[in-house]
N, C-alpha and C positions, 0 to 999 in steps of 0.2 A: 604400382604398390599404390596401396590405399593416404592416400595424405588426410593432414586434418582439412580440408578446403571443403577434400568431399566427402567427407564424416560430414559436417556444416548441412548441405548440400539435398544428404540425406532426411522423409518425413522422419524418420526416427528425433534423432537432435535436433530437429530445427520444433520438436512439438514437446524435449523437452524442455529442450531452452525454451519455449513458447509458457511453462509450467511456470520452472522456476522464476518469472519476469509474473508470475502470476504473487505465485506466494512471497516473493519479496515486496510487492507491490501491497496487500492486505499483514504485510508482518508489520511494515509502518504507516500505516492503517492506523493497527491495531498501535504504537507506542505514537501518536500522534492526538489518536484522541484517551491514551493513558495519560500522557503528560496535560493538556490541554482536564482532563482533571484533576489536578495536583497544585492546576493556581496558575499555572507558568501559559502568559498569552501569547491569542493564537502569531501574534509580531516574533515575539523569543523563538514560538515550533516555529516558525516562518525559517529564520533563523537559525537556527539550528539546522533544519533538513532543508534547508538555501534552496524552499520554496516559494513559486510568490503569497504573501494573503491572500488573495483570493480562492487560490488550494487550498490552504489550510483551511480557512474554517470552508468549505466545503466541503470541507473530508470528515469535520466533527461536523457538519448538519445532517453526512448523509452514517456517521457514529452512533447520534445522541435520536438520529430516526428511527434508526432499527435495536439500536434499545428500549423503545418508546416501544416496536413492536414488537419485542423480547419480549419486553413486563406485557403487554396483553394476551401472548396465551399459553403464561403460563399462571 
């Protein structure tokens, strides 16, 4: 019989799980940047997401850099 434990060891499961985690991280990054753009402080955002302030600050800096690069391309 094929159990859940067996399924978790398949490459398909691991690939899909990793893809889901990456998508969730992208959504979190977008939400953090959106909140910052609306005027929330880095500390407030860190509290909301239960993340270290330096991680939120790095996410915001990365998002700002990506926004600037997109602006240069257009």
